[in-house]
N, C-alpha and C positions, 0 to 999 in steps of 0.2 A: 506494499500499499506505500509508503514510503516514496518511492520511483515514480508514485500515478499522482501525485498531491499535487505539484506544477501542470498537469496536463488538465486535472479536474477543475484548478482555480480557473484557468485559461480558458475554460468553459461560460465562464460566471465573468467575464470582463467587455466592456463597451468601451468604444468615446475615446479617449484619450488613454485610457490605460490596456486598452485593446491596442492601440499603436505603439507604444510602449515596447509590451509585452512581443511582439512580433520581432521588430527592433532588436529588444535583448536576445530573444532567441535566436536570431543570427549570427550571433557569436560564437553557437553552438558547435560542432561538427556535426554533421548530418544520422539524427537517429540518435542522440544524445541530449539530455536533459540535466538543468543544474539542481544542485541539492534543496531541499525545501529548505535548509535554513541559509543559503547562501542569496536564494531566490527571495527571501523573507525581506534578506537585508539591504537588496538591489530595490524591492518595492517602495519600503520606507526612505530611502537615498530620493530615489524620486519625488514622490508625495508626499514625503513628510513637510512640511512648513521648519522653517527654519528657527531660530532662536529669540527672533524680536520680530516673527509673528503678531501679530494682535487684530485678533480679526472684529476685538471691540470697537476699539478705534477706526476700523476698515469701514463697520455698521454706521457709525456715527457721524463719518465725513462722506456717506452713501449719499448721491441727493438726483434725481430724475432725471437725467437727459434725454432719452427719447421716448416710446409710450409706456403705458401703468404696466403692462406684459413683462416690459424687456426690465421697467424698474424690481419686477415681483422675482423675477427670476437671480439677477442681482442678489438680492434681500434676501429669498431663500439660501440663495447658499453660504452668508452669513449668519445669518439667523440660525442657524441649524451646528453654526460652531462657539456658541454662547451659551451662557443659562441667564437666561431673562425669568422674568414674571412675565404675564399675557397681556397686564395692562402696561410693562416696559415696552415689550414684543411690538406693542398698536402703537406707541407714544413713536417709537425710532422708527415705525414705515411713512408715518403721517409727515414725520417732521422732514422725511426724504419726496417727500412727494412736493412737485408743482404748487406753487401758493394757491392759484384758484380751485388745484384740485383741492389742497391740504382744505383748506377751508370751508367748503360744502361736506368732505369727509366727516372733519370734525363733526360740523353741528349736528350730525345723527350719532354722537357718542358709538362707535362699533365696539360690541363686546368681543371680538373677536378679531384674531387676523384672517381669516376668511374672510369676515363680517366687511372689513377696511380692504381687501383685494375686491371685494365683489364694489362696493360703493366707488372705490375711485375707479374701474373700470367704467360703470355707469356715470358716474361724473363726467367723466374724458367722453365719451362717446354724446352726452351732453353738448359738453363744445366744440364739439366736430363743427366742421362747415359742410350743411350738404346743399347739394347741388340744387341753384334759383332759392336760396334763402337773401342773398343779397337784392336780386330783385324784384323778391316779395317785398322786402322792407320799405325800399325808393318805392314800389310802385303804391304805397301806401300816404307818402311824404307828396 
């Protein structure tokens, strides 16, 4: 079983981890496999965060630059690396939103991150321009 651990683990890889694995395995002669201990060391060396990594600081600095969905993805990556209460998590999420979205979402006092995500997406959709809007308002003037 020891000699099959790397193969079994590799079946569950995807994305960046799978690309890394494929590149790493090219360093071994065909038909051979690294030891499990050696593989674990290599995985940690590649994917472990450095000693100066501070996910909370990154979370606090995170600001919405594009759409809400893109911001939510970045937020989810960081929020899973820190230990915050639900209220603190919601507060961090809201503070990074664009002001016109943030104010509207705060008004509803979301009680979960999921609710905050949904409200932010709804507000973003409300603010999005739709065809003919400007012509409609111009015609009323």
